C-alpha positions as a Markdown table, in Angstrom:
| # | Residue | x | y | z |
|---|---|---|---|---|
| 1 | Met | 0.0 | 0.0 | 0.0 |
| 2 | Gln | 1.1 | 3.5 | -0.6 |
| 3 | Lys | 2.1 | 5.7 | 2.3 |
| 4 | Lys | -0.7 | 8.2 | 1.7 |
| 5 | Val | -3.3 | 5.5 | 2.0 |
| 6 | Ile | -1.8 | 4.3 | 5.2 |
| 7 | Tyr | -1.8 | 7.7 | 6.7 |
| 8 | Gln | -5.3 | 8.3 | 5.5 |
| 9 | Ile | -6.5 | 5.2 | 7.2 |
| 10 | Ile | -4.7 | 6.2 | 10.5 |
| 11 | Asn | -6.3 | 9.6 | 10.3 |
| 12 | Ile | -9.8 | 8.2 | 9.8 |
| 13 | Ile | -9.4 | 5.7 | 12.6 |
| 14 | Thr | -8.1 | 8.5 | 14.9 |
| 15 | Ala | -11.0 | 10.8 | 13.9 |
| 16 | Leu | -13.5 | 8.0 | 14.6 |
| 17 | Leu | -12.0 | 7.4 | 18.0 |
| 18 | Ile | -12.2 | 11.1 | 18.8 |
| 19 | Gly | -15.8 | 11.2 | 17.7 |
| 20 | Val | -16.7 | 8.0 | 19.7 |
| 21 | Cys | -15.1 | 9.6 | 22.8 |
| 22 | Gly | -17.0 | 12.8 | 22.3 |
| 23 | Val | -20.3 | 11.0 | 22.0 |
| 24 | Leu | -19.6 | 8.7 | 25.0 |
| 25 | Asn | -18.6 | 11.6 | 27.2 |
| 26 | Phe | -21.6 | 13.5 | 26.2 |
| 27 | Ile | -23.9 | 10.5 | 27.0 |
| 28 | Ser | -22.2 | 10.0 | 30.4 |
| 29 | Asn | -22.6 | 13.7 | 31.1 |
| 30 | Ile | -26.3 | 13.4 | 30.5 |
| 31 | Thr | -26.8 | 10.1 | 32.4 |
| 32 | Asp | -24.7 | 11.3 | 35.4 |
| 33 | Gly | -26.6 | 13.1 | 38.2 |
| 34 | Ala | -25.1 | 16.5 | 37.6 |
| 35 | Phe | -25.3 | 17.9 | 34.0 |
| 36 | Ser | -22.4 | 20.1 | 33.2 |
| 37 | Phe | -23.1 | 22.6 | 30.3 |
| 38 | Ser | -19.3 | 23.2 | 29.8 |
| 39 | Arg | -18.6 | 19.5 | 29.6 |
| 40 | Ala | -21.4 | 19.2 | 27.0 |
| 41 | Ile | -19.9 | 22.0 | 24.9 |
| 42 | Ile | -16.4 | 20.3 | 25.1 |
| 43 | Cys | -17.9 | 17.0 | 23.9 |
| 44 | Met | -19.5 | 18.8 | 21.0 |
| 45 | Tyr | -16.0 | 20.2 | 20.1 |
| 46 | Tyr | -14.6 | 16.7 | 20.1 |
| 47 | Val | -17.3 | 15.6 | 17.6 |
| 48 | Ala | -16.7 | 18.7 | 15.5 |
| 49 | Phe | -12.9 | 18.0 | 15.4 |
| 50 | Ala | -13.7 | 14.4 | 14.4 |
| 51 | Leu | -15.8 | 15.5 | 11.5 |
| 52 | Leu | -13.1 | 18.0 | 10.5 |
| 53 | Phe | -10.4 | 15.4 | 10.5 |
| 54 | Ile | -12.6 | 12.9 | 8.5 |
| 55 | Leu | -13.4 | 15.8 | 6.1 |
| 56 | Ile | -9.8 | 16.7 | 5.5 |
| 57 | Ala | -8.8 | 13.0 | 5.1 |
| 58 | Phe | -11.0 | 12.8 | 2.0 |
| 59 | Arg | -10.9 | 16.3 | 0.5 |
| 60 | Glu | -8.6 | 19.2 | 0.3 |
| 61 | Ile | -10.6 | 22.3 | 1.2 |
| 62 | Asp | -9.0 | 25.7 | 0.5 |
| 63 | Ile | -10.3 | 27.5 | 3.6 |
| 64 | Ile | -8.9 | 24.7 | 5.9 |
| 65 | Gln | -5.6 | 24.8 | 4.1 |
| 66 | Thr | -5.2 | 28.5 | 4.5 |
| 67 | Glu | -6.6 | 28.9 | 8.1 |
| 68 | Met | -5.6 | 25.6 | 9.6 |
| 69 | His | -2.5 | 24.8 | 7.6 |
| 70 | Phe | -0.9 | 23.2 | 10.7 |
| 71 | Leu | -3.1 | 20.2 | 10.2 |
| 72 | Tyr | -1.1 | 19.4 | 7.0 |
| 73 | Ser | 2.1 | 18.9 | 8.7 |
| 74 | Tyr | 3.4 | 16.1 | 11.0 |
| 75 | Phe | 4.2 | 18.6 | 13.8 |
| 76 | Gly | 0.8 | 20.4 | 13.8 |
| 77 | Arg | -1.3 | 17.3 | 13.5 |
| 78 | Gly | 0.8 | 15.5 | 16.1 |
| 79 | Leu | 0.4 | 18.3 | 18.6 |
| 80 | Thr | -3.3 | 18.5 | 17.8 |
| 81 | Tyr | -3.8 | 14.7 | 18.4 |
| 82 | Leu | -1.6 | 15.0 | 21.6 |
| 83 | Phe | -3.8 | 17.9 | 22.9 |
| 84 | Ile | -7.1 | 16.1 | 22.2 |
| 85 | Gly | -5.8 | 12.8 | 23.5 |
| 86 | Leu | -4.6 | 14.4 | 26.8 |
| 87 | Ser | -7.8 | 16.2 | 27.2 |
| 88 | Leu | -9.8 | 13.0 | 26.8 |
| 89 | Cys | -7.8 | 11.2 | 29.6 |
| 90 | Thr | -9.7 | 10.4 | 32.7 |
| 91 | Thr | -8.8 | 8.7 | 36.0 |
| 92 | Asp | -11.1 | 5.7 | 35.5 |
| 93 | Ile | -10.5 | 2.9 | 33.0 |
| 94 | Ser | -13.1 | 3.3 | 30.3 |
| 95 | Ile | -13.5 | 3.3 | 26.6 |
| 96 | Pro | -12.6 | 7.0 | 26.3 |
| 97 | Thr | -9.4 | 6.5 | 28.3 |
| 98 | Val | -8.3 | 3.6 | 26.1 |
| 99 | Cys | -9.2 | 5.7 | 23.0 |
| 100 | Ser | -7.2 | 8.6 | 24.3 |
| 101 | Ile | -4.1 | 6.4 | 24.8 |
| 102 | Val | -4.4 | 5.4 | 21.2 |
| 103 | Ile | -4.8 | 9.0 | 20.1 |
| 104 | Ile | -1.8 | 10.1 | 22.1 |
| 105 | Ala | 0.3 | 7.3 | 20.6 |
| 106 | Val | -0.7 | 8.4 | 17.1 |
| 107 | Gly | 0.2 | 12.0 | 18.0 |
| 108 | Leu | 3.6 | 10.9 | 19.3 |
| 109 | Val | 4.2 | 8.9 | 16.1 |
| 110 | Tyr | 3.5 | 12.0 | 14.1 |
| 111 | Leu | 5.9 | 14.1 | 16.2 |
| 112 | Val | 8.6 | 11.5 | 15.7 |
| 113 | Gln | 8.0 | 11.6 | 12.0 |
| 114 | Tyr | 8.4 | 15.4 | 12.1 |
| 115 | Phe | 11.7 | 15.2 | 14.0 |
| 116 | Lys | 13.0 | 12.5 | 11.5 |
| 117 | Lys | 12.4 | 15.2 | 8.8 |
| 118 | Ala | 10.0 | 13.0 | 6.9 |
| 119 | Glu | 7.8 | 14.7 | 4.2 |
| 120 | Pro | 4.1 | 14.8 | 5.0 |
| 121 | Glu | 1.9 | 12.3 | 3.0 |
| 122 | Phe | -1.5 | 13.8 | 3.7 |
């Protein structure tokens, strides 16, 4: 398989994990006794980022390339995945925690790719 296809699959899987975590955290926010409006907004941001990552995995959109050009480099995407993965971490062992570990690992792999001076294949 070509490198571009492999990176596209990794990006889609990571985006799906972010979306699943956002939905699961939103559901747990609703089913818990105390509803938190700020937590619900953050979960919606996770889902929005997941949709954005899936969208840029399939199409190159001009506005995203000009305004969010960091998503087209290993360093920018690695830091973004690292930030999202660390913000998804919780203290209990749950599906979002396991997904966040995978997202952090993908972010670290992208950062290693950047420091190896590899050319982005997005």
